[in-house]
SERO-4910 file (N, C-alpha, C, O; in steps of 0.05 Angstrom, whole numbers):
BEGIN
 pado doro    nc1    nc2    nc3   cac1   cac2   cac3    cc1    cc2    cc3    oc1    oc2    oc3
  Unk    A     17    -24      0      0      0      0     18     25      0     38     26     14
  Unk    A     10     45    -16     25     70    -17     23     85     10      2     87     22
  Unk    A     46     94     19     47    108     44     45    138     39     60    149     23
  Unk    A     27    151     52     22    180     49     35    196     71     34    188     95
  Unk    A     46    218     64     56    237     84     33    252     97     14    259     83
  Unk    A     34    257    123     13    272    136     12    301    126     33    310    116
  Unk    A     -9    315    130    -10    344    121      9    360    138     19    352    159
  Unk    A     14    384    128     33    402    142     21    410    169     -3    407    174
  Unk    A     39    419    186     30    428    213     11    452    210     14    469    193
  Unk    A     -9    453    228    -28    474    227    -16    500    239     -1    499    258
  Unk    A    -23    522    227    -12    548    236    -27    560    260    -19    579    272
  Unk    A    -50    548    266    -68    557    287    -79    585    282    -86    600    301
  Unk    A    -81    592    257    -94    617    249   -123    609    241   -126    592    224
  Unk    A   -143    622    253   -170    614    248   -178    614    218   -193    596    210
  Unk    A   -168    633    203   -176    634    175   -165    611    158   -175    606    136
  Unk    A   -145    597    169   -134    574    154   -145    547    163   -138    526    152
  Unk    A   -162    547    184   -173    522    194   -190    507    173   -186    483    171
  Unk    A   -208    520    158   -224    505    139   -206    490    118   -212    467    112
  Unk    A   -186    503    109   -169    490     89   -153    467    101   -151    445     89
  Unk    A   -142    471    125   -126    450    137   -144    426    145   -136    403    141
  Unk    A   -167    431    156   -185    409    164   -193    392    140   -196    368    142
  Unk    A   -198    406    117   -206    391     93   -182    373     84   -186    351     75
  Unk    A   -158    384     85   -134    369     78   -131    344     95   -123    323     86
  Unk    A   -136    347    121   -133    324    139   -154    303    134   -149    279    136
  Unk    A   -178    312    127   -200    293    121   -192    275     97   -197    251     97
  Unk    A   -180    287     77   -171    272     54   -149    252     61   -148    230     52
  Unk    A   -131    261     78   -109    244     88   -121    220    104   -111    198    101
  Unk    A   -141    226    120   -153    205    136   -166    184    118   -163    160    124
  Unk    A   -179    192     97   -192    172     79   -172    158     62   -173    133     60
  Unk    A   -154    173     49   -134    160     31   -115    141     46   -107    121     35
  Unk    A   -109    148     71    -90    131     86   -104    110    102    -91     97    119
  Unk    A   -130    105     98   -145     85    112   -146     90    142   -151     71    158
  Unk    A   -142    115    150   -143    121    179   -171    118    190   -174    112    214
  Unk    A   -191    122    174   -218    121    183   -226     92    191   -247     88    204
  Unk    A   -210     73    183   -216     45    191   -204     38    218   -209     16    229
  Unk    A   -187     55    228   -174     50    254   -193     56    278   -214     68    274
  Unk    A   -184     49    301   -199     54    326   -202     85    330   -185    100    321
  Unk    A   -222     93    344   -227    121    350   -205    135    364   -199    158    358
  Unk    A   -192    121    383   -170    134    398   -146    139    379   -133    160    382
  Unk    A   -141    120    361   -119    124    342   -124    148    324   -106    164    318
  Unk    A   -149    150    315   -156    173    298   -153    200    313   -143    219    303
  Unk    A   -162    200    338   -160    224    355   -131    232    359   -124    255    354
  Unk    A   -114    213    367    -86    219    373    -71    228    347    -55    246    348
  Unk    A    -77    215    325    -65    222    299    -73    251    292    -56    266    282
  Unk    A    -98    257    296   -108    284    290    -94    305    306    -84    325    295
  Unk    A    -92    301    332    -79    320    350    -49    322    343    -38    344    344
  Unk    A    -36    299    337     -8    299    331     -2    315    305     17    330    304
  Unk    A    -18    311    285    -14    325    259    -18    355    262     -6    370    247
  Unk    A    -35    363    280    -39    392    283    -15    406    294     -8    428    285
  Unk    A     -1    394    314     22    407    326     20    409    356      0    400    367
  Unk    A     41    420    368     42    421    398     20    437    410     10    430    431
  Unk    A     12    459    398     -8    476    409    -35    462    411    -52    470    426
  Unk    A    -39    441    395    -64    427    395    -70    413    421    -93    410    429
  Unk    A    -49    405    436    -53    393    462    -67    412    482    -85    404    496
  Unk    A    -58    437    482    -70    457    500    -99    462    493   -116    464    510
  Unk    A   -104    464    466   -131    469    457   -149    445    464   -172    448    472
  Unk    A   -139    421    460   -154    397    465   -164    395    493   -186    386    499
  Unk    A   -148    404    512   -155    403    540   -177    422    548   -190    419    569
  Unk    A   -182    442    531   -203    461    537   -230    452    525   -251    464    532
  Unk    A   -230    432    509   -255    423    496   -272    407    517   -261    392    533
  Unk    A   -298    411    515   -316    397    533   -336    380    517   -347    388    497
  Unk    A   -339    355    527   -357    336    515   -378    328    536   -371    322    558
  Unk    A   -404    329    529   -425    324    548   -429    295    555   -443    288    574
  Unk    A   -416    277    540   -418    249    546   -442    235    534   -443    210    533
  Unk    A   -462    249    524   -485    238    511   -482    238    481   -494    255    467
  Unk    A   -467    220    471   -461    219    443   -438    236    434   -429    235    412
  Unk    A   -429    253    452   -406    270    446   -381    259    461   -378    262    485
  Unk    A   -364    247    446   -339    236    457   -316    244    439   -319    249    415
  Unk    A   -292    246    451   -269    254    436   -259    232    417   -242    236    400
  Unk    A   -270    208    420   -262    186    403   -278    185    377   -272    169    359
  Unk    A   -298    201    375   -313    203    350   -301    226    333   -299    249    342
  Unk    A   -293    220    309   -279    239    292   -296    263    286   -287    286    289
  Unk    A   -321    259    278   -338    281    270   -344    299    294   -346    323    292
  Unk    A   -346    287    318   -351    303    342   -327    320    349   -329    343    356
  Unk    A   -303    308    347   -278    323    353   -274    345    333   -266    367    341
  Unk    A   -279    339    308   -276    360    287   -295    383    291   -288    406    286
  Unk    A   -320    377    299   -339    398    304   -331    416    327   -335    440    325
  Unk    A   -321    404    348   -312    420    371   -289    439    364   -288    462    372
  Unk    A   -270    428    348   -247    445    340   -256    467    321   -245    489    322
  Unk    A   -276    462    304   -286    482    286   -299    505    301   -295    528    295
  Unk    A   -315    498    322   -327    519    338   -306    535    354   -310    558    360
  Unk    A   -284    522    360   -263    536    375   -249    557    358   -246    580    366
  Unk    A   -242    549    333   -228    568    315   -247    588    302   -240    610    296
  Unk    A   -272    579    297   -291    597    284   -316    596    302   -336    582    296
  Unk    A   -316    612    324   -338    610    343   -365    617    330   -384    602    334
  Unk    A   -367    638    315   -392    645    302   -386    664    278   -373    685    281
  Unk    A   -395    656    255   -389    672    231   -408    695    229   -432    694    237
  Unk    A   -397    717    219   -414    741    214   -425    738    186   -411    743    166
  Unk    A   -450    731    184   -463    726    158   -463    751    141   -458    749    116
  Unk    A   -467    774    153   -468    798    137   -440    803    124   -438    810    101
  Unk    A   -420    799    140   -393    803    129   -386    783    108   -375    790     87
  Unk    A   -393    758    112   -387    736     93   -402    742     66   -390    738     45
  Unk    A   -426    751     68   -441    756     43   -430    781     29   -430    782      4
  Unk    A   -422    800     44   -410    824     31   -385    817     16   -379    828     -5
  Unk    A   -369    800     28   -344    791     15   -350    777    -11   -336    780    -31
  Unk    A   -372    761    -11   -380    746    -35   -391    766    -56   -383    764    -80
  Unk    A   -408    784    -48   -421    802    -67   -402    822    -80   -407    832   -102
  Unk    A   -381    829    -66   -362    848    -76   -339    836    -92   -323    850   -104
  Unk    A   -338    810    -94   -316    796   -108   -320    799   -138   -342    792   -149
  Unk    A   -299    808   -152   -299    810   -181   -275    796   -192   -255    791   -178
  Unk    A   -277    789   -217   -255    775   -230   -231    794   -233   -234    818   -240
  Unk    A   -208    784   -227   -184    801   -229   -171    798   -256   -178    780   -271
  Unk    A   -154    817   -263   -143    818   -290   -129    793   -298   -132    784   -321
  Unk    A   -113    781   -281    -98    757   -287   -112    731   -280   -101    710   -282
  Unk    A   -137    733   -272   -153    710   -263   -168    697   -286   -182    711   -301
  Unk    A   -166    671   -289   -181    657   -309   -210    652   -300   -217    657   -277
  Unk    A   -226    642   -319   -254    636   -313   -256    615   -291   -272    618   -272
  Unk    A   -239    595   -293   -240    573   -274   -232    583   -246   -244    575   -226
  Unk    A   -211    599   -245   -202    609   -219   -223    627   -206   -227    625   -182
  Unk    A   -235    644   -222   -256    662   -211   -279    646   -200   -290    652   -179
  Unk    A   -287    625   -214   -310    608   -205   -303    594   -179   -320    592   -161
  Unk    A   -279    584   -176   -271    569   -152   -271    588   -128   -279    580   -106
  Unk    A   -262    613   -132   -263    632   -110   -291    637   -100   -296    639    -76
  Unk    A   -310    640   -119   -337    645   -112   -349    622    -97   -364    625    -78
  Unk    A   -343    598   -106   -353    574    -92   -342    572    -63   -357    563    -45
  Unk    A   -318    581    -59   -307    580    -32   -319    601    -14   -324    596      9
  Unk    A   -324    625    -25   -336    647     -9   -365    641     -2   -374    649     20
  Unk    A   -380    628    -20   -408    625    -15   -414    604      6   -437    602     15
  Unk    A   -395    588     13   -399    566     33   -409    576     60   -423    563     74
  Unk    A   -400    601     67   -407    611     93   -429    633     92   -432    648    111
  Unk    A   -443    634     70   -464    654     67   -492    644     74   -510    660     77
  Unk    A   -495    618     76   -521    606     83   -544    614     64   -565    623     73
  Unk    A   -539    612     38   -560    619     18   -580    596     14   -601    600      3
  Unk    A   -573    573     23   -591    550     20   -595    542     -8   -576    539    -24
  Unk    A   -621    537    -16   -628    527    -43   -622    548    -65   -621    540    -88
  Unk    A   -619    573    -58   -615    594    -78   -585    597    -84   -577    616    -99
  Unk    A   -568    580    -74   -539    584    -76   -530    585   -105   -515    603   -112
  Unk    A   -539    566   -122   -529    565   -150   -537    590   -166   -521    600   -181
  Unk    A   -562    599   -162   -571    622   -177   -556    647   -168   -551    665   -184
  Unk    A   -550    649   -142   -535    672   -132   -506    671   -142   -495    692   -148
  Unk    A   -494    648   -143   -467    645   -155   -467    653   -184   -449    667   -193
  Unk    A   -488    645   -199   -490    652   -227   -491    682   -231   -477    693   -248
  Unk    A   -507    696   -215   -510    725   -217   -483    739   -211   -474    757   -225
  Unk    A   -470    730   -189   -445    742   -182   -423    736   -203   -406    753   -208
  Unk    A   -424    713   -215   -405    705   -235   -408    723   -260   -388    733   -270
  Unk    A   -432    727   -270   -436    742   -294   -430    772   -289   -416    784   -305
  Unk    A   -439    783   -267   -434    811   -261   -405    817   -256   -396    839   -261
  Unk    A   -391    798   -245   -363    802   -237   -343    798   -259   -319    802   -255
  Unk    A   -351    790   -283   -332    785   -305   -320    811   -315   -333    832   -314
  Unk    A   -295    810   -323   -281    834   -334   -286    838   -364   -284    860   -374
  Unk    A   -293    816   -378   -297    817   -407   -326    827   -412   -345    813   -407
  Unk    A   -328    852   -421   -355    864   -425   -371    850   -447   -395    847   -444
  Unk    A   -357    841   -468   -372    827   -490   -383    801   -480   -406    794   -486
  Unk    A   -367    786   -464   -377    761   -453   -400    766   -433   -419    751   -432
  Unk    A   -398    787   -418   -419    794   -398   -445    799   -413   -466    790   -404
  Unk    A   -444    814   -435   -468    820   -450   -479    795   -463   -504    791   -464
  Unk    A   -462    779   -473   -470    754   -486   -485    735   -467   -505    724   -475
  Unk    A   -475    733   -443   -488    715   -423   -516    726   -415   -534    710   -410
  Unk    A   -518    752   -413   -544    764   -404   -565    762   -426   -589    765   -420
  Unk    A   -557    757   -450   -576    753   -472   -587    725   -474   -606    720   -489
  Unk    A   -575    706   -460   -583    678   -461   -608    675   -443   -608    681   -419
  Unk    A   -629    664   -455   -654    659   -440   -651    635   -422   -639    615   -430
  Unk    A   -662    637   -398   -661    615   -378   -632    607   -373   -625    583   -373
  Unk    A   -614    626   -368   -586    620   -363   -582    607   -336   -592    617   -316
  Unk    A   -569    584   -336   -562    570   -312   -533    573   -305   -517    583   -322
  Unk    A   -525    565   -281   -497    567   -274   -479    549   -292   -458    557   -300
  Unk    A   -489    526   -298   -474    507   -315   -471    518   -343   -449    517   -354
  Unk    A   -492    530   -354   -491    541   -381   -473    566   -381   -458    570   -401
  Unk    A   -473    582   -361   -456    605   -359   -427    597   -358   -410    610   -371
  Unk    A   -420    576   -343   -393    567   -342   -383    556   -368   -361    561   -377
  Unk    A   -400    540   -382   -392    528   -407   -387    550   -428   -368    549   -443
  Unk    A   -405    569   -430   -402    591   -449   -378    608   -444   -363    615   -462
  Unk    A   -373    614   -418   -350    630   -411   -323    616   -417   -304    628   -427
  Unk    A   -322    590   -411   -298    575   -416   -292    573   -446   -269    575   -455
  Unk    A   -313    569   -462   -310    568   -491   -301    595   -502   -283    596   -519
  Unk    A   -313    616   -492   -305    643   -501   -276    649   -494   -261    660   -511
  Unk    A   -267    641   -471   -240    646   -462   -220    630   -479   -199    640   -486
  Unk    A   -227    605   -487   -210    588   -503   -207    600   -531   -185    602   -541
  Unk    A   -229    608   -543   -228    620   -570   -212    646   -570   -196    651   -588
  Unk    A   -216    662   -550   -201    687   -548   -171    682   -545   -155    697   -557
  Unk    A   -164    662   -530   -136    656   -526   -124    645   -552   -101    652   -559
  Unk    A   -139    629   -567   -129    619   -593   -125    641   -613   -105    641   -628
  Unk    A   -144    659   -615   -142    682   -634   -118    699   -627   -105    709   -645
  Unk    A   -113    703   -601    -90    720   -593    -64    707   -601    -45    720   -610
  Unk    A    -62    680   -597    -38    666   -605    -34    667   -635    -11    669   -645
  Unk    A    -56    664   -651    -54    665   -680    -45    693   -689    -30    696   -708
  Unk    A    -55    714   -676    -47    741   -683    -17    745   -678     -4    759   -694
  Unk    A     -6    734   -657     23    736   -652     39    722   -674     59    732   -683
  Unk    A     29    698   -682     43    683   -704     42    699   -730     63    701   -744
  Unk    A     19    711   -736     17    727   -761     36    751   -760     48    758   -780
  Unk    A     38    764   -737     55    787   -735     84    780   -738     99    794   -751
  Unk    A     92    757   -727    120    748   -729    126    741   -758    147    748   -769
  Unk    A    108    728   -772    111    721   -800    113    746   -817    129    747   -836
  Unk    A     97    766   -811     97    791   -827    124    805   -823    135    816   -843
  Unk    A    134    806   -799    159    819   -794    182    805   -807    201    817   -817
  Unk    A    181    778   -807    202    762   -820    202    767   -850    224    769   -862
  Unk    A    178    768   -862    176    773   -890    186    801   -898    199    804   -918
  Unk    A    180    820   -881    189    848   -886    219    850   -884    232    865   -899
  Unk    A    230    836   -864    259    837   -860    274    824   -883    296    833   -891
  Unk    A    263    802   -894    276    788   -916    275    804   -942    293    803   -958
  Unk    A    253    820   -946    251    836   -970    267    862   -968    273    874   -989
  Unk    A    273    871   -944    289    895   -940    313    888   -922    313    896   -899
  Unk    A    333    874   -933    356    867   -916    371    891   -908    373    911   -922
  Unk    A    383    889   -884    399    911   -874    425    913   -890    437    892   -896
  Unk    A    434    937   -896    460    940   -910    483    930   -894    484    933   -870
  Unk    A    502    918   -908    526    908   -895    544    931   -888    544    952   -901
  Unk    A    561    927   -868    581    948   -862    600    951   -885    610    932   -896
  Unk    A    605    976   -893    623    982   -915    609    983   -941    622    990   -961
  Unk    A    582    978   -942    568    980   -968    564   1009   -975    568   1027   -958
  Unk    A    555   1014  -1000    552   1041  -1009    531   1057   -994    533   1081   -992
  Unk    A    511   1043   -983    490   1057   -969    500   1068   -943    488   1087   -932
  Unk    A    522   1056   -932    533   1066   -906    555   1087   -911    563   1100   -892
  Unk    A    564   1091   -936    585   1110   -941    574   1138   -945    550   1141   -951
  Unk    A    591   1158   -942    583   1186   -947    580   1191   -977    593   1178   -993
  Unk    A    562   1209   -984    559   1217  -1012    583   1234  -1020    595   1248  -1004
  Unk    A    590   1232  -1046    613   1247  -1057    606   1277  -1056    584   1285  -1062
  Unk    A    626   1293  -1049    623   1322  -1048    620   1333  -1076    634   1324  -1095
  Unk    A    602   1352  -1079    597   1364  -1105    618   1385  -1113    617   1394  -1136
  Unk    A    637   1391  -1095    657   1411  -1102    684   1399  -1108    700   1409  -1124
  Unk    A    690   1376  -1094    716   1363  -1098    714   1335  -1109    734   1324  -1119
  Unk    A    690   1323  -1107    686   1296  -1117    696   1275  -1098    696   1251  -1105
  Unk    A    703   1282  -1074    713   1263  -1054    692   1260  -1031    672   1274  -1030
  Unk    A    699   1242  -1013    683   1238   -989    698   1248   -965    721   1241   -961
  Unk    A    685   1266   -950    698   1277   -927    677   1287   -907    653   1287   -913
  Unk    A    686   1295   -884    668   1305   -863    660   1333   -868    670   1346   -887
  Unk    A    643   1344   -851    634   1372   -854    658   1391   -851    675   1387   -834
  Unk    A    658   1411   -869    679   1432   -868    707   1422   -872    726   1433   -861
  Unk    A    709   1400   -887    736   1388   -892    741   1386   -922    758   1370   -930
  Unk    A    727   1402   -938    730   1400   -967    757   1411   -975    764   1434   -968
  Unk    A    774   1396   -990    800   1406   -998    798   1428  -1020    818   1442  -1025
  Unk    A    774   1431  -1032    771   1451  -1053    765   1479  -1043    764   1498  -1058
  Unk    A    762   1481  -1016    755   1506  -1005    778   1526  -1008    800   1520   -999
  Unk    A    773   1549  -1020    793   1569  -1025    809   1565  -1050    825   1583  -1057
  Unk    A    806   1543  -1064    821   1537  -1088    808   1550  -1112    783   1554  -1113
  Unk    A    824   1556  -1133    814   1569  -1157    809   1547  -1179    827   1531  -1183
  Unk    A    786   1548  -1191    779   1529  -1212    796   1535  -1237    796   1558  -1246
  Unk    A    809   1515  -1249    825   1519  -1273    808   1521  -1298    818   1526  -1320
  Unk    A    782   1517  -1295    764   1518  -1318    750   1544  -1321    749   1556  -1343
  Unk    A    738   1554  -1299    722   1578  -1300    734   1601  -1285    725   1624  -1287
  Unk    A    755   1595  -1269    767   1616  -1253    753   1621  -1227    762   1638  -1211
  Unk    A    731   1608  -1222    717   1611  -1197    732   1598  -1174    753   1585  -1178
  Unk    A    721   1601  -1150    735   1590  -1126    717   1569  -1112    693   1567  -1117
  Unk    A    730   1555  -1095    717   1535  -1077    708   1511  -1092    689   1497  -1082
  Unk    A    719   1504  -1115    713   1478  -1128    735   1472  -1148    749   1490  -1157
  Unk    A    738   1446  -1154    758   1437  -1173    746   1437  -1201    721   1438  -1205
  Unk    A    764   1437  -1222    754   1438  -1249    737   1414  -1257    718   1416  -1272
  Unk    A    744   1390  -1246    728   1366  -1252    700   1367  -1242    682   1353  -1251
  Unk    A    695   1385  -1222    668   1388  -1211    657   1415  -1219    638   1424  -1206
  Unk    A    667   1428  -1239    657   1454  -1247    631   1450  -1263    630   1434  -1281
  Unk    A    611   1465  -1256    585   1463  -1270    581   1485  -1290    559   1487  -1301
  Unk    A    601   1501  -1296    599   1522  -1316    599   1510  -1344    617   1493  -1350
  Unk    A    580   1517  -1361    579   1506  -1388    601   1518  -1405    604   1543  -1406
  Unk    A    617   1502  -1418    639   1512  -1435    628   1524  -1461    608   1516  -1471
  Unk    A    643   1545  -1472    635   1557  -1498    647   1540  -1520    670   1533  -1519
  Unk    A    630   1534  -1540    640   1519  -1563    655   1537  -1582    655   1561  -1579
  Unk    A    669   1524  -1600    686   1539  -1619    669   1556  -1637    677   1579  -1643
  Unk    A    646   1545  -1646    629   1561  -1663    617   1585  -1649    613   1606  -1661
  Unk    A    612   1581  -1624    600   1602  -1608    620   1625  -1605    613   1649  -1606
  Unk    A    645   1618  -1602    665   1639  -1600    668   1655  -1625    673   1679  -1624
  Unk    A    664   1642  -1648    667   1657  -1673    643   1676  -1677    647   1698  -1687
  Unk    A    620   1667  -1668    597   1685  -1671    597   1707  -1650    584   1728  -1654
  Unk    A    611   1702  -1627    611   1722  -1606    639   1728  -1598    649   1720  -1577
  Unk    A    653   1743  -1614    680   1750  -1607    680   1770  -1584    662   1786  -1581
  Unk    A    701   1767  -1568    704   1784  -1544    727   1804  -1549    747   1797  -1561
  Unk    A    723   1828  -1540    744   1849  -1543    750   1860  -1515    733   1871  -1502
  Unk    A    774   1857  -1508    783   1867  -1482    804   1888  -1486    826   1888  -1475
  Unk    A    797   1907  -1503    815   1929  -1509    813   1951  -1488    793   1953  -1474
  Unk    A    833   1967  -1487    832   1989  -1469    815   2011  -1480    811   2013  -1504
  Unk    A    804   2028  -1463    787   2050  -1472    802   2067  -1493    826   2073  -1490
  Unk    A    787   2075  -1514    799   2090  -1536    791   2120  -1533    768   2126  -1526
  Unk    A    809   2137  -1540    803   2166  -1539    804   2176  -1568    820   2167  -1584
  Unk    A    788   2195  -1573    788   2208  -1600    784   2238  -1596    776   2248  -1575
  Unk    A    791   2252  -1616    791   2281  -1614    774   2293  -1636    775   2284  -1659
  Unk    A    758   2312  -1629    742   2327  -1649    755   2355  -1652    775   2361  -1639
  Unk    A    743   2370  -1669    755   2396  -1673    750   2414  -1649    765   2433  -1645
  Unk    A    730   2409  -1633    724   2427  -1611    735   2417  -1584    746   2433  -1569
  Unk    A    733   2391  -1579    741   2381  -1552    748   2351  -1554    741   2337  -1573
  Unk    A    761   2343  -1533    768   2314  -1531    744   2300  -1518    734   2309  -1497
  Unk    A    736   2278  -1530    714   2262  -1519    724   2234  -1514    735   2222  -1532
  Unk    A    721   2225  -1490    731   2199  -1483    709   2178  -1489    686   2181  -1481
  Unk    A    717   2157  -1503    698   2136  -1510    695   2115  -1488    712   2114  -1470
  Unk    A    674   2099  -1489    670   2078  -1471    678   2051  -1483    675   2047  -1507
  Unk    A    687   2033  -1467    697   2007  -1476    673   1989  -1482    655   1986  -1466
  Unk    A    673   1975  -1505    654   1955  -1512    667   1928  -1509    686   1922  -1524
  Unk    A    658   1912  -1491    671   1886  -1485    662   1864  -1504    678   1846  -1508
  Unk    A    638   1865  -1515    629   1843  -1532    609   1853  -1551    592   1870  -1544
  Unk    A    611   1844  -1576    591   1851  -1597    581   1825  -1609    597   1808  -1617
  Unk    A    555   1821  -1610    544   1797  -1622    525   1805  -1644    514   1827  -1644
  Unk    A    521   1786  -1662    502   1791  -1684    473   1789  -1674    454   1796  -1689
  Unk    A    469   1779  -1650    442   1776  -1640    433   1801  -1624    410   1804  -1619
  Unk    A    452   1818  -1618    445   1841  -1602    429   1861  -1618    437   1868  -1641
  Unk    A    408   1871  -1607    392   1891  -1620    388   1915  -1602    369   1930  -1605
  Unk    A    406   1918  -1584    404   1941  -1566    418   1965  -1577    436   1962  -1594
  Unk    A    411   1989  -1569    423   2013  -1578    442   2023  -1556    434   2026  -1533
  Unk    A    467   2027  -1563    488   2035  -1544    493   2065  -1548    500   2074  -1569
  Unk    A    489   2080  -1527    495   2108  -1527    523   2112  -1517    528   2108  -1493
  Unk    A    541   2119  -1535    569   2122  -1527    573   2146  -1510    588   2145  -1490
  Unk    A    560   2168  -1516    562   2192  -1500    539   2211  -1507    525   2206  -1527
  Unk    A    537   2231  -1493    517   2251  -1499    530   2279  -1501    551   2283  -1488
  Unk    A    519   2296  -1516    529   2323  -1518    507   2342  -1511    483   2337  -1516
  Unk    A    515   2363  -1500    496   2384  -1493    497   2408  -1511    482   2428  -1507
  Unk    A    514   2406  -1532    516   2429  -1550    517   2419  -1578    532   2401  -1585
  Unk    A    500   2431  -1595    499   2422  -1622    521   2436  -1638    525   2460  -1636
  Unk    A    535   2420  -1654    557   2430  -1670    551   2425  -1700    534   2409  -1707
  Unk    A    566   2440  -1716    561   2437  -1745    577   2414  -1757    570   2403  -1777
  Unk    A    599   2408  -1743    616   2386  -1754    606   2360  -1743    600   2357  -1719
  Unk    A    605   2339  -1759    598   2312  -1750    620   2301  -1733    644   2306  -1736
  Unk    A    612   2284  -1714    631   2271  -1697    639   2244  -1709    622   2230  -1720
  Unk    A    664   2238  -1708    674   2212  -1719    689   2197  -1697    704   2209  -1681
  Unk    A    683   2171  -1695    698   2154  -1677    708   2130  -1691    698   2123  -1713
  Unk    A    728   2118  -1680    740   2095  -1693    730   2069  -1679    735   2065  -1655
  Unk    A    715   2053  -1693    704   2027  -1683    720   2004  -1694    726   2004  -1718
  Unk    A    727   1986  -1678    741   1962  -1687    722   1938  -1685    716   1929  -1664
  Unk    A    713   1929  -1708    694   1907  -1710    707   1884  -1725    714   1887  -1748
  Unk    A    709   1862  -1712    722   1838  -1723    749   1846  -1735    757   1839  -1757
  Unk    A    763   1861  -1718    791   1869  -1724    793   1886  -1749    815   1887  -1761
  Unk    A    771   1899  -1758    772   1917  -1781    765   1945  -1772    745   1949  -1758
  Unk    A    781   1964  -1780    777   1992  -1771    762   2007  -1793    772   2007  -1816
  Unk    A    740   2020  -1787    725   2036  -1806    717   2062  -1792    712   2063  -1768
  Unk    A    715   2082  -1809    705   2108  -1799    675   2108  -1801    663   2103  -1822
  Unk    A    662   2113  -1779    633   2113  -1779    624   2141  -1770    634   2152  -1750
  Unk    A    605   2151  -1785    595   2177  -1777    574   2173  -1756    555   2158  -1758
  Unk    A    578   2187  -1735    559   2185  -1713    534   2202  -1719    534   2221  -1734
  Unk    A    513   2193  -1706    488   2208  -1709    490   2234  -1693    502   2235  -1672
  Unk    A    478   2253  -1705    478   2278  -1691    457   2277  -1669    433   2271  -1674
  Unk    A    466   2283  -1646    448   2281  -1623    442   2308  -1612    460   2324  -1606
  Unk    A    418   2313  -1609    410   2338  -1597    406   2334  -1568    409   2312  -1558
  Unk    A    400   2354  -1555    395   2353  -1526    372   2334  -1521    365   2330  -1497
***
């Protein structure tokens, strides 16, 4: 026969007596102790409780008319009255009615707590219907609470079955959502792999002035003169100035001559320098103005395409 260990020593705290006494009853039945003589059952009971049990046992009174310490039920009843002299029904019922499901509490755990609390409320034949009401009202899941209240002739058994099924489906859907999220993230990661160290995506972009890669304010072209356009702060290979073609130069000759002076019969008039002449220009250039009308025409020497011609100027009035 399997040998069972006795229950743990009793703490002698009144609130723990119902649990410990139930545990000892199971030990008594499973260990075949109930088949033994009454004195053996009594002594085993007192021994399993602990040393303080001897003092308590001596205070118990038996009237002798069917009440003896060798009867297990009689001894258990006396000890129960000692630890729980009289229950406050109002308090017990308030504890039951105020109990709600906690956030981390499952349907099964919540139901077991209600069953334990209702034992001391003395509801009698209405106990199951009262547990049903407290169970439905105390649920944290609002959708489940509404669903149960819509069921006609709802019993405690039906409420428990529906709640357990709802909890199971909700748990399965939550697990499936986690799997789908992981799969989605894995797929996204595979389609967009992270760049390797040293790849072009991790390197700096080439500088538009020197064509190299460098840190801020470290451009070697800073202060340098471009060999292409004469500008500064960039190299010729990165010069964005459009070059003049050979044909363009022929059509648009440039003249960088020094200012020319000419003399008239009355006074010396200093000419203005013309830097460029194009065949596309249709602007009128006023070389100078005069404030006095003369009888002699003014002549100036123009150099056009390296050919010198005398041109008679228009007579300009005030």
